[in-house]
C-alpha positions as CSV (number, residue, x, y, z in Angstrom):
1,X,0.4,-0.4,0.1
2,X,2.3,2.3,0.8
3,X,4.8,2.0,-2.6
4,X,1.5,2.7,-4.5
5,X,1.1,6.0,-2.4
6,X,4.9,7.1,-3.0
7,X,4.6,6.0,-6.6
8,X,1.3,8.4,-7.0
9,X,3.4,11.2,-5.3
10,X,6.0,10.8,-7.6
11,X,4.4,10.7,-10.6
12,X,2.0,13.6,-10.0
13,X,2.0,16.4,-12.4
14,X,5.4,14.4,-14.0
15,X,4.8,15.8,-17.4
16,X,4.7,19.2,-16.7
17,X,7.6,19.8,-14.2
18,X,9.6,18.0,-17.2
19,X,8.3,20.6,-19.9
20,X,9.2,23.3,-17.4
21,X,12.5,22.1,-16.9
22,X,13.2,21.5,-20.4
23,X,11.6,25.2,-21.3
24,X,14.1,26.8,-18.6
25,X,16.9,29.3,-20.2
26,X,20.3,27.3,-19.7
27,X,22.3,29.0,-17.8
28,X,25.7,30.9,-19.2
29,X,29.2,29.8,-19.5
30,X,31.2,31.2,-16.6
31,X,33.6,33.7,-18.3
32,X,37.4,33.0,-19.4
33,X,39.8,34.7,-17.3
34,X,41.4,37.7,-18.8
35,X,44.7,36.4,-21.4
36,X,47.9,38.2,-20.5
37,X,50.0,40.1,-22.7
38,X,52.4,37.3,-22.2
39,X,50.5,34.7,-23.9
40,X,49.8,36.6,-27.1
41,X,53.7,37.5,-27.6
42,X,54.4,33.6,-27.3
43,X,51.5,33.6,-29.3
44,X,52.9,35.8,-32.3
45,X,56.4,34.2,-31.5
46,X,54.9,31.0,-32.3
47,X,53.1,31.8,-35.5
48,X,56.3,33.8,-36.7
49,X,58.4,30.8,-36.3
50,X,56.2,28.9,-38.1
51,X,56.2,31.0,-41.1
52,X,60.1,30.8,-41.2
53,X,59.7,27.4,-41.8
54,X,57.2,27.2,-44.4
55,X,59.7,29.8,-46.2
56,X,62.2,28.3,-48.8
57,X,65.9,29.0,-47.5
58,X,67.6,28.8,-51.2
59,X,71.4,28.4,-49.7
60,X,70.2,24.9,-47.6
61,X,68.3,23.7,-50.8
62,X,71.5,24.5,-53.1
63,X,73.5,22.4,-50.4
64,X,71.2,19.6,-50.5
65,X,71.3,19.1,-54.2
66,X,74.8,18.5,-53.5
67,X,74.1,15.5,-51.3
68,X,74.2,11.9,-53.3
69,X,73.7,8.9,-51.8
70,X,74.5,5.2,-52.4
71,X,73.2,2.1,-51.1
72,X,73.8,-1.3,-51.5
73,X,71.8,-4.2,-50.5
74,X,74.0,-6.7,-48.4
75,X,74.3,-10.0,-50.1
76,X,72.3,-12.6,-48.7
77,X,74.6,-15.5,-50.0
78,X,77.4,-13.3,-48.5
79,X,76.3,-13.5,-45.2
80,X,75.5,-17.9,-45.6
81,X,78.9,-18.1,-46.6
82,X,80.4,-16.0,-43.2
83,X,78.0,-18.4,-41.2
84,X,79.9,-21.2,-42.7
85,X,83.1,-19.6,-41.8
86,X,82.4,-19.0,-37.8
87,X,81.5,-22.4,-37.5
88,X,84.3,-24.0,-39.1
89,X,86.7,-21.4,-37.4
90,X,85.0,-22.3,-33.6
91,X,86.6,-25.8,-33.1
92,X,85.1,-28.1,-31.1
93,X,86.4,-31.1,-29.1
94,X,85.1,-34.3,-27.3
95,X,84.0,-34.5,-23.7
96,X,86.7,-36.0,-21.9
97,X,84.7,-36.3,-18.7
98,X,80.4,-37.1,-18.3
99,X,77.8,-38.7,-16.3
100,X,77.1,-42.1,-16.7
101,X,73.4,-42.6,-18.4
102,X,70.4,-39.3,-19.0
103,X,70.6,-37.7,-15.2
104,X,70.4,-33.8,-15.6
105,X,69.8,-33.8,-19.3
106,X,73.9,-33.5,-20.0
107,X,74.5,-37.0,-22.3
108,X,72.7,-34.8,-25.1
109,X,76.2,-32.6,-25.1
110,X,78.7,-35.0,-26.8
111,X,81.5,-32.0,-27.8
112,X,81.9,-28.4,-26.4
113,X,84.4,-25.4,-27.9
114,X,87.9,-25.4,-27.1
115,X,88.3,-22.7,-24.5
116,X,85.0,-24.0,-22.8
117,X,83.9,-26.7,-20.0
118,X,81.0,-28.5,-19.6
119,X,79.3,-28.5,-15.9
120,X,80.8,-32.0,-15.7
121,X,84.4,-31.2,-17.2
122,X,84.2,-28.3,-14.4
123,X,83.2,-30.2,-11.0
124,X,85.7,-32.9,-11.9
125,X,89.0,-31.0,-12.9
126,X,88.2,-28.2,-9.8
127,X,87.9,-31.7,-7.9
128,X,91.4,-32.9,-9.1
129,X,93.1,-29.9,-8.3
130,X,91.9,-29.9,-4.8
131,X,92.7,-33.6,-4.1
132,X,96.0,-33.4,-5.7
133,X,97.0,-30.0,-6.4
134,X,100.6,-30.6,-7.2
135,X,99.7,-33.4,-10.0
136,X,97.0,-31.1,-11.4
137,X,98.1,-27.4,-11.6
138,X,96.5,-24.9,-13.8
139,X,98.8,-25.6,-16.6
140,X,97.8,-29.0,-16.5
141,X,93.8,-28.3,-16.4
142,X,94.7,-25.8,-19.3
143,X,96.5,-28.4,-21.4
144,X,94.1,-31.4,-20.3
145,X,90.4,-29.0,-21.3
146,X,92.0,-27.2,-24.3
147,X,91.8,-23.7,-22.1
148,X,93.6,-20.2,-22.2
149,X,96.6,-21.0,-19.0
150,X,95.0,-17.4,-17.6
151,X,91.4,-19.0,-17.3
152,X,93.0,-22.4,-16.2
153,X,94.4,-20.2,-13.1
154,X,91.6,-18.3,-12.5
155,X,88.8,-21.3,-12.3
156,X,91.3,-22.5,-9.6
157,X,91.9,-19.3,-7.7
158,X,88.5,-18.3,-7.4
159,X,86.0,-21.4,-7.5
160,X,85.8,-24.0,-4.3
161,X,83.7,-26.8,-5.3
162,X,82.5,-29.1,-2.2
163,X,83.9,-26.6,0.4
164,X,81.8,-27.1,3.4
165,X,82.2,-25.0,6.3
166,X,80.7,-25.9,9.6
167,X,80.2,-23.3,12.0
168,X,80.3,-24.3,15.5
169,X,77.7,-23.1,17.7
170,X,78.9,-21.1,20.8
171,X,79.3,-23.1,24.0
172,X,77.8,-20.5,26.0
173,X,74.0,-20.8,25.2
174,X,71.3,-19.1,27.1
175,X,67.8,-20.6,27.9
176,X,65.2,-19.6,29.1
177,X,63.9,-21.6,32.2
178,X,60.2,-22.5,33.2
179,X,59.5,-20.8,36.6
């Protein structure tokens, strides 16, 4: 019952009220801020620059006519020949050590470029150097794995595999006692 009453009040004389709102005079827009003289000067400078750009400059045009550009497309067959040369220049060597079976996906690698090591070879060489440093010197590692001597020296100097350090706990430990 209450909704009927509110609907009747809401819809009472609806068309007349709508027509009155539509026929009212529209409000005027707010006046714009007065333009300062500096903005008009900037606009004048911008228009003069635009006019100057559109003007023809004969000295620059004559210099532009003297420029001659000659270009050539690269030879597609030459690039293929260069790629083959690069592949031939990088010599490869067979792996010295590999893991048995197919653990971790290392078995698909059969050779590496000279001057590089596989992960298994690096760990093997570093382990040999750690166990017998007088036998497995950096020079011997460089010769064995076709490495640069300075790379082999840096490898043995800066990489320490299987180096586990156990820090002993302090002898005096404080424990909270239940009271």
